[in-house]
mmJSON file of the N, C-alpha and C atoms, coordinates in Angstrom:
{"data_MODEL":{"atom_site":{
"group_PDB":["ATOM","ATOM","ATOM","ATOM","ATOM","ATOM","ATOM","ATOM","ATOM","ATOM","ATOM","ATOM","ATOM","ATOM","ATOM","ATOM","ATOM","ATOM","ATOM","ATOM","ATOM","ATOM","ATOM","ATOM","ATOM","ATOM","ATOM","ATOM","ATOM","ATOM","ATOM","ATOM","ATOM","ATOM","ATOM","ATOM","ATOM","ATOM","ATOM","ATOM","ATOM","ATOM","ATOM","ATOM","ATOM","ATOM","ATOM","ATOM","ATOM","ATOM","ATOM","ATOM","ATOM","ATOM","ATOM","ATOM","ATOM","ATOM","ATOM","ATOM","ATOM","ATOM","ATOM","ATOM","ATOM","ATOM","ATOM","ATOM","ATOM","ATOM","ATOM","ATOM","ATOM","ATOM","ATOM","ATOM","ATOM","ATOM","ATOM","ATOM","ATOM","ATOM","ATOM","ATOM","ATOM","ATOM","ATOM","ATOM","ATOM","ATOM","ATOM","ATOM","ATOM","ATOM","ATOM","ATOM","ATOM","ATOM","ATOM","ATOM","ATOM","ATOM","ATOM","ATOM","ATOM","ATOM","ATOM","ATOM","ATOM","ATOM","ATOM","ATOM","ATOM","ATOM","ATOM","ATOM","ATOM","ATOM","ATOM","ATOM","ATOM","ATOM","ATOM","ATOM","ATOM","ATOM","ATOM","ATOM","ATOM","ATOM","ATOM","ATOM","ATOM","ATOM","ATOM","ATOM","ATOM","ATOM","ATOM","ATOM","ATOM","ATOM","ATOM","ATOM","ATOM","ATOM","ATOM","ATOM","ATOM","ATOM","ATOM","ATOM","ATOM","ATOM","ATOM","ATOM","ATOM","ATOM","ATOM","ATOM","ATOM","ATOM","ATOM","ATOM","ATOM","ATOM","ATOM","ATOM","ATOM","ATOM","ATOM","ATOM","ATOM","ATOM","ATOM","ATOM","ATOM","ATOM","ATOM","ATOM","ATOM","ATOM","ATOM","ATOM","ATOM","ATOM","ATOM","ATOM","ATOM","ATOM","ATOM","ATOM","ATOM","ATOM","ATOM","ATOM","ATOM","ATOM","ATOM","ATOM","ATOM"],
"id":[1,2,3,4,5,6,7,8,9,10,11,12,13,14,15,16,17,18,19,20,21,22,23,24,25,26,27,28,29,30,31,32,33,34,35,36,37,38,39,40,41,42,43,44,45,46,47,48,49,50,51,52,53,54,55,56,57,58,59,60,61,62,63,64,65,66,67,68,69,70,71,72,73,74,75,76,77,78,79,80,81,82,83,84,85,86,87,88,89,90,91,92,93,94,95,96,97,98,99,100,101,102,103,104,105,106,107,108,109,110,111,112,113,114,115,116,117,118,119,120,121,122,123,124,125,126,127,128,129,130,131,132,133,134,135,136,137,138,139,140,141,142,143,144,145,146,147,148,149,150,151,152,153,154,155,156,157,158,159,160,161,162,163,164,165,166,167,168,169,170,171,172,173,174,175,176,177,178,179,180,181,182,183,184,185,186,187,188,189,190,191,192,193,194,195,196,197,198,199,200,201],
"type_symbol":["N","C","C","N","C","C","N","C","C","N","C","C","N","C","C","N","C","C","N","C","C","N","C","C","N","C","C","N","C","C","N","C","C","N","C","C","N","C","C","N","C","C","N","C","C","N","C","C","N","C","C","N","C","C","N","C","C","N","C","C","N","C","C","N","C","C","N","C","C","N","C","C","N","C","C","N","C","C","N","C","C","N","C","C","N","C","C","N","C","C","N","C","C","N","C","C","N","C","C","N","C","C","N","C","C","N","C","C","N","C","C","N","C","C","N","C","C","N","C","C","N","C","C","N","C","C","N","C","C","N","C","C","N","C","C","N","C","C","N","C","C","N","C","C","N","C","C","N","C","C","N","C","C","N","C","C","N","C","C","N","C","C","N","C","C","N","C","C","N","C","C","N","C","C","N","C","C","N","C","C","N","C","C","N","C","C","N","C","C","N","C","C","N","C","C","N","C","C","N","C","C"],
"label_atom_id":["N","CA","C","N","CA","C","N","CA","C","N","CA","C","N","CA","C","N","CA","C","N","CA","C","N","CA","C","N","CA","C","N","CA","C","N","CA","C","N","CA","C","N","CA","C","N","CA","C","N","CA","C","N","CA","C","N","CA","C","N","CA","C","N","CA","C","N","CA","C","N","CA","C","N","CA","C","N","CA","C","N","CA","C","N","CA","C","N","CA","C","N","CA","C","N","CA","C","N","CA","C","N","CA","C","N","CA","C","N","CA","C","N","CA","C","N","CA","C","N","CA","C","N","CA","C","N","CA","C","N","CA","C","N","CA","C","N","CA","C","N","CA","C","N","CA","C","N","CA","C","N","CA","C","N","CA","C","N","CA","C","N","CA","C","N","CA","C","N","CA","C","N","CA","C","N","CA","C","N","CA","C","N","CA","C","N","CA","C","N","CA","C","N","CA","C","N","CA","C","N","CA","C","N","CA","C","N","CA","C","N","CA","C","N","CA","C","N","CA","C","N","CA","C","N","CA","C","N","CA","C","N","CA","C"],
"label_alt_id":[null,null,null,null,null,null,null,null,null,null,null,null,null,null,null,null,null,null,null,null,null,null,null,null,null,null,null,null,null,null,null,null,null,null,null,null,null,null,null,null,null,null,null,null,null,null,null,null,null,null,null,null,null,null,null,null,null,null,null,null,null,null,null,null,null,null,null,null,null,null,null,null,null,null,null,null,null,null,null,null,null,null,null,null,null,null,null,null,null,null,null,null,null,null,null,null,null,null,null,null,null,null,null,null,null,null,null,null,null,null,null,null,null,null,null,null,null,null,null,null,null,null,null,null,null,null,null,null,null,null,null,null,null,null,null,null,null,null,null,null,null,null,null,null,null,null,null,null,null,null,null,null,null,null,null,null,null,null,null,null,null,null,null,null,null,null,null,null,null,null,null,null,null,null,null,null,null,null,null,null,null,null,null,null,null,null,null,null,null,null,null,null,null,null,null,null,null,null,null,null,null],
"label_comp_id":["UNK","UNK","UNK","UNK","UNK","UNK","UNK","UNK","UNK","UNK","UNK","UNK","UNK","UNK","UNK","UNK","UNK","UNK","UNK","UNK","UNK","UNK","UNK","UNK","UNK","UNK","UNK","UNK","UNK","UNK","UNK","UNK","UNK","UNK","UNK","UNK","UNK","UNK","UNK","UNK","UNK","UNK","UNK","UNK","UNK","UNK","UNK","UNK","UNK","UNK","UNK","UNK","UNK","UNK","UNK","UNK","UNK","UNK","UNK","UNK","UNK","UNK","UNK","UNK","UNK","UNK","UNK","UNK","UNK","UNK","UNK","UNK","UNK","UNK","UNK","UNK","UNK","UNK","UNK","UNK","UNK","UNK","UNK","UNK","UNK","UNK","UNK","UNK","UNK","UNK","UNK","UNK","UNK","UNK","UNK","UNK","UNK","UNK","UNK","UNK","UNK","UNK","UNK","UNK","UNK","UNK","UNK","UNK","UNK","UNK","UNK","UNK","UNK","UNK","UNK","UNK","UNK","UNK","UNK","UNK","UNK","UNK","UNK","UNK","UNK","UNK","UNK","UNK","UNK","UNK","UNK","UNK","UNK","UNK","UNK","UNK","UNK","UNK","UNK","UNK","UNK","UNK","UNK","UNK","UNK","UNK","UNK","UNK","UNK","UNK","UNK","UNK","UNK","UNK","UNK","UNK","UNK","UNK","UNK","UNK","UNK","UNK","UNK","UNK","UNK","UNK","UNK","UNK","UNK","UNK","UNK","UNK","UNK","UNK","UNK","UNK","UNK","UNK","UNK","UNK","UNK","UNK","UNK","UNK","UNK","UNK","UNK","UNK","UNK","UNK","UNK","UNK","UNK","UNK","UNK","UNK","UNK","UNK","UNK","UNK","UNK"],
"label_asym_id":["A","A","A","A","A","A","A","A","A","A","A","A","A","A","A","A","A","A","A","A","A","A","A","A","A","A","A","A","A","A","A","A","A","A","A","A","A","A","A","A","A","A","A","A","A","A","A","A","A","A","A","A","A","A","A","A","A","A","A","A","A","A","A","A","A","A","A","A","A","A","A","A","A","A","A","A","A","A","A","A","A","A","A","A","A","A","A","A","A","A","A","A","A","A","A","A","A","A","A","A","A","A","A","A","A","A","A","A","A","A","A","A","A","A","A","A","A","A","A","A","A","A","A","A","A","A","A","A","A","A","A","A","A","A","A","A","A","A","A","A","A","A","A","A","A","A","A","A","A","A","A","A","A","A","A","A","A","A","A","A","A","A","A","A","A","A","A","A","A","A","A","A","A","A","A","A","A","A","A","A","A","A","A","A","A","A","A","A","A","A","A","A","A","A","A","A","A","A","A","A","A"],
"label_entity_id":["1","1","1","1","1","1","1","1","1","1","1","1","1","1","1","1","1","1","1","1","1","1","1","1","1","1","1","1","1","1","1","1","1","1","1","1","1","1","1","1","1","1","1","1","1","1","1","1","1","1","1","1","1","1","1","1","1","1","1","1","1","1","1","1","1","1","1","1","1","1","1","1","1","1","1","1","1","1","1","1","1","1","1","1","1","1","1","1","1","1","1","1","1","1","1","1","1","1","1","1","1","1","1","1","1","1","1","1","1","1","1","1","1","1","1","1","1","1","1","1","1","1","1","1","1","1","1","1","1","1","1","1","1","1","1","1","1","1","1","1","1","1","1","1","1","1","1","1","1","1","1","1","1","1","1","1","1","1","1","1","1","1","1","1","1","1","1","1","1","1","1","1","1","1","1","1","1","1","1","1","1","1","1","1","1","1","1","1","1","1","1","1","1","1","1","1","1","1","1","1","1"],
"label_seq_id":[1,1,1,2,2,2,3,3,3,4,4,4,5,5,5,6,6,6,7,7,7,8,8,8,9,9,9,10,10,10,11,11,11,12,12,12,13,13,13,14,14,14,15,15,15,16,16,16,17,17,17,18,18,18,19,19,19,20,20,20,21,21,21,22,22,22,23,23,23,24,24,24,25,25,25,26,26,26,27,27,27,28,28,28,29,29,29,30,30,30,31,31,31,32,32,32,33,33,33,34,34,34,35,35,35,36,36,36,37,37,37,38,38,38,39,39,39,40,40,40,41,41,41,42,42,42,43,43,43,44,44,44,45,45,45,46,46,46,47,47,47,48,48,48,49,49,49,50,50,50,51,51,51,52,52,52,53,53,53,54,54,54,55,55,55,56,56,56,57,57,57,58,58,58,59,59,59,60,60,60,61,61,61,62,62,62,63,63,63,64,64,64,65,65,65,66,66,66,67,67,67],
"pdbx_PDB_ins_code":[null,null,null,null,null,null,null,null,null,null,null,null,null,null,null,null,null,null,null,null,null,null,null,null,null,null,null,null,null,null,null,null,null,null,null,null,null,null,null,null,null,null,null,null,null,null,null,null,null,null,null,null,null,null,null,null,null,null,null,null,null,null,null,null,null,null,null,null,null,null,null,null,null,null,null,null,null,null,null,null,null,null,null,null,null,null,null,null,null,null,null,null,null,null,null,null,null,null,null,null,null,null,null,null,null,null,null,null,null,null,null,null,null,null,null,null,null,null,null,null,null,null,null,null,null,null,null,null,null,null,null,null,null,null,null,null,null,null,null,null,null,null,null,null,null,null,null,null,null,null,null,null,null,null,null,null,null,null,null,null,null,null,null,null,null,null,null,null,null,null,null,null,null,null,null,null,null,null,null,null,null,null,null,null,null,null,null,null,null,null,null,null,null,null,null,null,null,null,null,null,null],
"Cartn_x":[18.287,17.226,17.248,18.496,18.623,18.093,18.257,17.651,16.175,15.444,14.249,13.698,14.314,13.911,14.182,15.177,15.314,14.373,14.015,12.977,11.486,11.316,10.064,10.119,11.176,11.16,11.054,11.549,11.466,9.941,9.327,7.952,6.888,7.416,6.633,6.835,7.996,8.348,7.457,7.461,6.805,5.399,4.814,3.255,2.984,3.901,3.788,3.926,4.942,5.012,3.691,3.173,1.852,0.813,0.74,-0.346,-0.259,1.079,1.428,0.954,1.394,1.072,-0.435,-1.236,-2.511,-3.138,-2.552,-3.187,-2.903,-1.665,-1.428,-2.505,-2.513,-3.428,-4.874,-5.318,-6.706,-6.737,-5.7,-5.718,-5.698,-4.941,-4.78,-6.184,-6.947,-8.38,-9.228,-9.214,-10.087,-9.648,-8.186,-7.719,-6.569,-6.817,-5.865,-4.499,-4.66,-3.207,-2.437,-2.76,-1.86,-0.787,0.602,1.684,2.507,2.29,3.235,2.234,2.864,2.302,3.443,3.063,4.06,3.603,4.552,4.082,4.766,3.937,4.715,3.997,5.018,4.741,5.285,4.342,4.832,4.533,5.594,5.318,4.531,3.67,2.737,2.905,2.246,2.424,1.765,0.854,0.104,0.244,1.232,1.573,2.248,1.333,1.819,0.703,0.995,-0.146,0.578,-0.316,0.331,-0.581,0.211,-0.557,0.106,-0.987,-0.438,-1.085,-0.234,-0.735,-0.675,-1.704,-1.657,-1.036,0.127,0.806,0.641,0.466,0.494,2.025,1.965,3.294,4.103,3.349,3.966,4.445,4.121,4.594,3.627,2.347,1.192,0.554,0.075,-1.025,-2.193,-2.927,-4.272,-5.331,-4.851,-5.78,-4.967,-5.468,-4.869,-5.771,-4.948,-5.701,-4.918,-5.638,-5.088,-5.304,-4.232,-4.202,-4.019],
"Cartn_y":[14.403,13.41,12.06,11.667,10.584,10.631,11.704,11.898,11.928,12.432,12.206,10.89,10.022,8.725,7.9,8.139,7.47,7.893,9.143,9.677,9.018,8.879,8.226,6.819,6.153,4.624,4.718,5.571,5.401,5.72,6.559,6.907,5.537,4.974,3.77,2.738,2.581,1.484,1.858,3.218,3.588,3.137,3.509,3.231,1.636,1.016,-0.501,-1.023,-0.479,-0.903,-0.735,0.429,1.01,-0.041,-0.289,-1.136,-2.672,-3.197,-4.511,-4.528,-3.325,-3.498,-3.536,-2.677,-2.63,-4.114,-4.562,-5.909,-6.985,-7.041,-8.013,-7.579,-6.481,-6.235,-6.594,-6.426,-6.826,-8.291,-8.924,-10.459,-11.092,-10.316,-10.947,-10.576,-9.613,-9.516,-10.546,-11.012,-12.099,-13.313,-13.549,-14.885,-14.602,-14.811,-14.449,-15.236,-16.448,-17.196,-16.691,-15.742,-15.271,-14.465,-14.736,-14.123,-13.724,-13.847,-13.31,-13.366,-12.599,-12.645,-13.148,-13.996,-14.647,-14.001,-13.25,-12.581,-13.188,-13.236,-13.764,-12.661,-12.092,-11.223,-11.915,-11.867,-12.531,-11.375,-10.97,-10.178,-10.681,-9.948,-10.277,-9.253,-9.608,-8.561,-7.332,-7.277,-6.015,-5.521,-5.973,-5.535,-6.674,-7.183,-8.194,-8.913,-10.127,-10.938,-10.99,-10.786,-10.747,-11.703,-12.499,-13.528,-13.245,-13.42,-13.01,-14.329,-14.893,-16.195,-15.663,-15.843,-15.557,-16.878,-16.64,-17.766,-17.773,-19.041,-19.177,-19.52,-19.538,-19.78,-20.944,-21.994,-23.23,-23.173,-22.076,-21.699,-22.366,-22.731,-23.093,-22.032,-22.135,-21.037,-21.371,-20.288,-20.487,-19.638,-18.967,-18.096,-17.31,-16.483,-15.712,-14.671,-14.077,-13.043,-13.184,-12.737,-12.454,-11.173,-10.431,-8.893,-8.577],
"Cartn_z":[-51.406,-51.857,-51.088,-50.778,-49.986,-48.72,-48.077,-46.644,-46.605,-47.653,-47.869,-47.888,-48.702,-49.014,-47.546,-46.874,-45.589,-44.662,-44.478,-43.667,-44.083,-45.421,-45.743,-45.465,-45.487,-45.052,-43.44,-42.832,-41.198,-40.918,-41.591,-41.352,-41.725,-42.819,-43.102,-42.059,-41.566,-40.567,-39.303,-38.859,-37.686,-37.848,-38.866,-39.254,-39.195,-39.825,-39.808,-38.293,-37.545,-36.383,-35.434,-35.51,-34.78,-35.219,-36.442,-36.913,-36.425,-36.392,-35.914,-34.441,-33.622,-32.133,-31.815,-32.861,-32.593,-32.836,-34.012,-34.448,-33.331,-32.763,-31.807,-30.43,-30.075,-28.963,-29.286,-30.301,-30.857,-30.737,-31.333,-31.313,-29.714,-28.976,-27.596,-26.867,-27.317,-26.816,-27.188,-28.395,-28.836,-28.558,-28.339,-28.005,-27.181,-25.702,-24.746,-24.809,-25.44,-25.54,-26.346,-27.309,-28.358,-27.697,-27.98,-27.569,-28.654,-29.986,-31.064,-32.232,-33.211,-34.613,-35.536,-36.409,-37.394,-38.772,-39.461,-40.746,-41.878,-43.043,-44.306,-45.413,-46.08,-47.221,-48.319,-49.42,-50.834,-51.803,-52.407,-53.553,-54.807,-55.359,-56.341,-57.409,-58.642,-59.745,-59.338,-58.438,-58.148,-56.721,-56.002,-54.517,-53.825,-52.921,-52.024,-51.281,-51.007,-50.195,-48.971,-47.843,-46.46,-45.583,-45.044,-43.982,-42.67,-41.594,-40.211,-39.462,-38.807,-37.945,-36.58,-35.707,-34.394,-33.528,-32.798,-32.377,-30.854,-30.245,-28.752,-28.226,-26.938,-26.236,-26.761,-27.228,-27.663,-29.146,-29.677,-31.183,-32.052,-31.611,-32.469,-33.069,-34.293,-34.849,-34.135,-33.737,-33.139,-33.818,-34.997,-35.854,-36.794,-37.398,-38.564,-39.344,-40.059,-40.995,-42.209,-43.441,-44.68,-44.913,-45.264,-45.549,-46.928],
"occupancy":[1.0,1.0,1.0,1.0,1.0,1.0,1.0,1.0,1.0,1.0,1.0,1.0,1.0,1.0,1.0,1.0,1.0,1.0,1.0,1.0,1.0,1.0,1.0,1.0,1.0,1.0,1.0,1.0,1.0,1.0,1.0,1.0,1.0,1.0,1.0,1.0,1.0,1.0,1.0,1.0,1.0,1.0,1.0,1.0,1.0,1.0,1.0,1.0,1.0,1.0,1.0,1.0,1.0,1.0,1.0,1.0,1.0,1.0,1.0,1.0,1.0,1.0,1.0,1.0,1.0,1.0,1.0,1.0,1.0,1.0,1.0,1.0,1.0,1.0,1.0,1.0,1.0,1.0,1.0,1.0,1.0,1.0,1.0,1.0,1.0,1.0,1.0,1.0,1.0,1.0,1.0,1.0,1.0,1.0,1.0,1.0,1.0,1.0,1.0,1.0,1.0,1.0,1.0,1.0,1.0,1.0,1.0,1.0,1.0,1.0,1.0,1.0,1.0,1.0,1.0,1.0,1.0,1.0,1.0,1.0,1.0,1.0,1.0,1.0,1.0,1.0,1.0,1.0,1.0,1.0,1.0,1.0,1.0,1.0,1.0,1.0,1.0,1.0,1.0,1.0,1.0,1.0,1.0,1.0,1.0,1.0,1.0,1.0,1.0,1.0,1.0,1.0,1.0,1.0,1.0,1.0,1.0,1.0,1.0,1.0,1.0,1.0,1.0,1.0,1.0,1.0,1.0,1.0,1.0,1.0,1.0,1.0,1.0,1.0,1.0,1.0,1.0,1.0,1.0,1.0,1.0,1.0,1.0,1.0,1.0,1.0,1.0,1.0,1.0,1.0,1.0,1.0,1.0,1.0,1.0,1.0,1.0,1.0,1.0,1.0,1.0],
"B_iso_or_equiv":[0.0,0.0,0.0,0.0,0.0,0.0,0.0,0.0,0.0,0.0,0.0,0.0,0.0,0.0,0.0,0.0,0.0,0.0,0.0,0.0,0.0,0.0,0.0,0.0,0.0,0.0,0.0,0.0,0.0,0.0,0.0,0.0,0.0,0.0,0.0,0.0,0.0,0.0,0.0,0.0,0.0,0.0,0.0,0.0,0.0,0.0,0.0,0.0,0.0,0.0,0.0,0.0,0.0,0.0,0.0,0.0,0.0,0.0,0.0,0.0,0.0,0.0,0.0,0.0,0.0,0.0,0.0,0.0,0.0,0.0,0.0,0.0,0.0,0.0,0.0,0.0,0.0,0.0,0.0,0.0,0.0,0.0,0.0,0.0,0.0,0.0,0.0,0.0,0.0,0.0,0.0,0.0,0.0,0.0,0.0,0.0,0.0,0.0,0.0,0.0,0.0,0.0,0.0,0.0,0.0,0.0,0.0,0.0,0.0,0.0,0.0,0.0,0.0,0.0,0.0,0.0,0.0,0.0,0.0,0.0,0.0,0.0,0.0,0.0,0.0,0.0,0.0,0.0,0.0,0.0,0.0,0.0,0.0,0.0,0.0,0.0,0.0,0.0,0.0,0.0,0.0,0.0,0.0,0.0,0.0,0.0,0.0,0.0,0.0,0.0,0.0,0.0,0.0,0.0,0.0,0.0,0.0,0.0,0.0,0.0,0.0,0.0,0.0,0.0,0.0,0.0,0.0,0.0,0.0,0.0,0.0,0.0,0.0,0.0,0.0,0.0,0.0,0.0,0.0,0.0,0.0,0.0,0.0,0.0,0.0,0.0,0.0,0.0,0.0,0.0,0.0,0.0,0.0,0.0,0.0,0.0,0.0,0.0,0.0,0.0,0.0],
"pdbx_formal_charge":[null,null,null,null,null,null,null,null,null,null,null,null,null,null,null,null,null,null,null,null,null,null,null,null,null,null,null,null,null,null,null,null,null,null,null,null,null,null,null,null,null,null,null,null,null,null,null,null,null,null,null,null,null,null,null,null,null,null,null,null,null,null,null,null,null,null,null,null,null,null,null,null,null,null,null,null,null,null,null,null,null,null,null,null,null,null,null,null,null,null,null,null,null,null,null,null,null,null,null,null,null,null,null,null,null,null,null,null,null,null,null,null,null,null,null,null,null,null,null,null,null,null,null,null,null,null,null,null,null,null,null,null,null,null,null,null,null,null,null,null,null,null,null,null,null,null,null,null,null,null,null,null,null,null,null,null,null,null,null,null,null,null,null,null,null,null,null,null,null,null,null,null,null,null,null,null,null,null,null,null,null,null,null,null,null,null,null,null,null,null,null,null,null,null,null,null,null,null,null,null,null],
"auth_seq_id":[1,1,1,2,2,2,3,3,3,4,4,4,5,5,5,6,6,6,7,7,7,8,8,8,9,9,9,10,10,10,11,11,11,12,12,12,13,13,13,14,14,14,15,15,15,16,16,16,17,17,17,18,18,18,19,19,19,20,20,20,21,21,21,22,22,22,23,23,23,24,24,24,25,25,25,26,26,26,27,27,27,28,28,28,29,29,29,30,30,30,31,31,31,32,32,32,33,33,33,34,34,34,35,35,35,36,36,36,37,37,37,38,38,38,39,39,39,40,40,40,41,41,41,42,42,42,43,43,43,44,44,44,45,45,45,46,46,46,47,47,47,48,48,48,49,49,49,50,50,50,51,51,51,52,52,52,53,53,53,54,54,54,55,55,55,56,56,56,57,57,57,58,58,58,59,59,59,60,60,60,61,61,61,62,62,62,63,63,63,64,64,64,65,65,65,66,66,66,67,67,67],
"auth_comp_id":["UNK","UNK","UNK","UNK","UNK","UNK","UNK","UNK","UNK","UNK","UNK","UNK","UNK","UNK","UNK","UNK","UNK","UNK","UNK","UNK","UNK","UNK","UNK","UNK","UNK","UNK","UNK","UNK","UNK","UNK","UNK","UNK","UNK","UNK","UNK","UNK","UNK","UNK","UNK","UNK","UNK","UNK","UNK","UNK","UNK","UNK","UNK","UNK","UNK","UNK","UNK","UNK","UNK","UNK","UNK","UNK","UNK","UNK","UNK","UNK","UNK","UNK","UNK","UNK","UNK","UNK","UNK","UNK","UNK","UNK","UNK","UNK","UNK","UNK","UNK","UNK","UNK","UNK","UNK","UNK","UNK","UNK","UNK","UNK","UNK","UNK","UNK","UNK","UNK","UNK","UNK","UNK","UNK","UNK","UNK","UNK","UNK","UNK","UNK","UNK","UNK","UNK","UNK","UNK","UNK","UNK","UNK","UNK","UNK","UNK","UNK","UNK","UNK","UNK","UNK","UNK","UNK","UNK","UNK","UNK","UNK","UNK","UNK","UNK","UNK","UNK","UNK","UNK","UNK","UNK","UNK","UNK","UNK","UNK","UNK","UNK","UNK","UNK","UNK","UNK","UNK","UNK","UNK","UNK","UNK","UNK","UNK","UNK","UNK","UNK","UNK","UNK","UNK","UNK","UNK","UNK","UNK","UNK","UNK","UNK","UNK","UNK","UNK","UNK","UNK","UNK","UNK","UNK","UNK","UNK","UNK","UNK","UNK","UNK","UNK","UNK","UNK","UNK","UNK","UNK","UNK","UNK","UNK","UNK","UNK","UNK","UNK","UNK","UNK","UNK","UNK","UNK","UNK","UNK","UNK","UNK","UNK","UNK","UNK","UNK","UNK"],
"auth_asym_id":["A","A","A","A","A","A","A","A","A","A","A","A","A","A","A","A","A","A","A","A","A","A","A","A","A","A","A","A","A","A","A","A","A","A","A","A","A","A","A","A","A","A","A","A","A","A","A","A","A","A","A","A","A","A","A","A","A","A","A","A","A","A","A","A","A","A","A","A","A","A","A","A","A","A","A","A","A","A","A","A","A","A","A","A","A","A","A","A","A","A","A","A","A","A","A","A","A","A","A","A","A","A","A","A","A","A","A","A","A","A","A","A","A","A","A","A","A","A","A","A","A","A","A","A","A","A","A","A","A","A","A","A","A","A","A","A","A","A","A","A","A","A","A","A","A","A","A","A","A","A","A","A","A","A","A","A","A","A","A","A","A","A","A","A","A","A","A","A","A","A","A","A","A","A","A","A","A","A","A","A","A","A","A","A","A","A","A","A","A","A","A","A","A","A","A","A","A","A","A","A","A"],
"auth_atom_id":["N","CA","C","N","CA","C","N","CA","C","N","CA","C","N","CA","C","N","CA","C","N","CA","C","N","CA","C","N","CA","C","N","CA","C","N","CA","C","N","CA","C","N","CA","C","N","CA","C","N","CA","C","N","CA","C","N","CA","C","N","CA","C","N","CA","C","N","CA","C","N","CA","C","N","CA","C","N","CA","C","N","CA","C","N","CA","C","N","CA","C","N","CA","C","N","CA","C","N","CA","C","N","CA","C","N","CA","C","N","CA","C","N","CA","C","N","CA","C","N","CA","C","N","CA","C","N","CA","C","N","CA","C","N","CA","C","N","CA","C","N","CA","C","N","CA","C","N","CA","C","N","CA","C","N","CA","C","N","CA","C","N","CA","C","N","CA","C","N","CA","C","N","CA","C","N","CA","C","N","CA","C","N","CA","C","N","CA","C","N","CA","C","N","CA","C","N","CA","C","N","CA","C","N","CA","C","N","CA","C","N","CA","C","N","CA","C","N","CA","C","N","CA","C","N","CA","C","N","CA","C","N","CA","C"],
"pdbx_PDB_model_num":[1,1,1,1,1,1,1,1,1,1,1,1,1,1,1,1,1,1,1,1,1,1,1,1,1,1,1,1,1,1,1,1,1,1,1,1,1,1,1,1,1,1,1,1,1,1,1,1,1,1,1,1,1,1,1,1,1,1,1,1,1,1,1,1,1,1,1,1,1,1,1,1,1,1,1,1,1,1,1,1,1,1,1,1,1,1,1,1,1,1,1,1,1,1,1,1,1,1,1,1,1,1,1,1,1,1,1,1,1,1,1,1,1,1,1,1,1,1,1,1,1,1,1,1,1,1,1,1,1,1,1,1,1,1,1,1,1,1,1,1,1,1,1,1,1,1,1,1,1,1,1,1,1,1,1,1,1,1,1,1,1,1,1,1,1,1,1,1,1,1,1,1,1,1,1,1,1,1,1,1,1,1,1,1,1,1,1,1,1,1,1,1,1,1,1,1,1,1,1,1,1]
}}}
């Protein structure tokens, strides 16, 4: 059972990684100065609020998404 849970978590991380890579690529298409994503996830009673900031090379937020 423990191995199944570990495999499930690994799969979730892989999917999240692919989604973040796609989000960064799309953000860079729209805003070429974007070099990073800054994420904040806050647990709520019904799930989580997720904020994504698009960050330039100087560390400044130049846009973002609320998921």
